[in-house]
N, C-alpha and C positions, 0 to 999 in steps of 0.2 A: 321139842318146844312145847308140845301139848302136855307132856308129862310134867314139865316145870310149871305150867299154868295150873294144872290139876293139883299139884302139890301145894302151890301158893294158895289156891282156893280152899284146900283142906286145912292148911295152917291158919289162915285168916278167918275163915267162915264167912257167912253172909254179912255179919255186923262189922267185920274188920276191913272189908273192901272199901266202904264209904270213908272212914278216916284215912285210909291209905291214899285214896284219890284226892280227898280234900287237903290233906297235908302236903302232898306233892304240888297241888295247884297253888296253895298259899306260899310255899317256898319259892316256886318259880315266879309268882306275882311279885313277891318281895324282892327277889334278886333282879327282876326286870326293872323295878322302880329304883333300886339302888344304882343300877348301871346306866340308866338313862341320863341324858344331859339336862333335862328340865328339873330344877330343884324343887319348885313349888307348883304343882299342877293347878289350873284354875278351878275354883269351887272348893278348894280345901283350906280356905283361910281360917276356918274355925279350928282346925287341927294344927295348922302350921303356926298358929299363934303360940301354942304351947311347946312345940318341938319342930325341927326341920322334917321335911318329908322323908329324908333318908333314915331318920330315926324311926319314923312310923313304918317305913319299909322293913326295918330290922325287927319291928314288932310282928309284922306279917311272917317273916322268916322264923322267928322264935315260936310263934303260935303254930306255924306249919310243922315245925320239927316236933313239937309236943304232940300234935295231932297224928303225925306220921308214926311217932314212937308208940303212941297208945293203940295204934291199930294192931299191934302184935300182942297186946295184953288180953287176958280173959274177959269175958262179959262181966260187968260189974266193976272191974278195975279200970276200964277205959273211959270212965266218966269225964276225967279231966281233958281227954282228947276232944270230946264233943264240946265241952265248954270253951276250950281254946279255939276250936273251929268257928264258934259263933262270935268271939270277941272282936276281931278286926273288922269284919263286915258290918257289925252293928255300929261300931264307932264311926267308921267312914260314912255309912248311910245316914247316921244322925248328923254328922258334920255337913254333908251335902244338903240335907233338908234344911238345916239351920242357915247355911250359906245361901240357899236359894230363896230364903225369906218365907218359907212355908210356916215356920214356927214364929218368926218375929213379925209377920204380917206385912213385910215390905216386898212381897212378890210382885214382880212387874207383870204387865198384861201380855207379855210375849207368848206365854203358853196358851192364852186364849186365841191369839191370832193364828197360831200354828194349828189349833184345833178347828179353825174355820168359823168361830163365833166372833161376833163383834162386841167390843165393850160397850156398856151403857153410856150414853152421852148425857151430860147435864144440860138442861134446857130450860 
């Protein structure tokens, strides 16, 4: 087992291990989203307006496969793997910020109450 791990580290190098792990995680996240029974998770309305959440999960799987595949390439040729690794989290994060009202300004005061501060009262 140790010999296999050493051989894998030698083949991938330091830079190849990150896309290997990121790609595996994205593939598993996408498959988990495809196989769950909840079609549209709460907070993802900005993305599910354009496509179903299972479609977005397939984007996670595709980007994960690209990232995983680029882990085996030489330095300089693995650029698309790192770009594919950034795509889905950026889009989902943007959608959740938009859905939470941070961008639109319709953010409720619930986050203030959870932080222990009281909203200003009009008087």
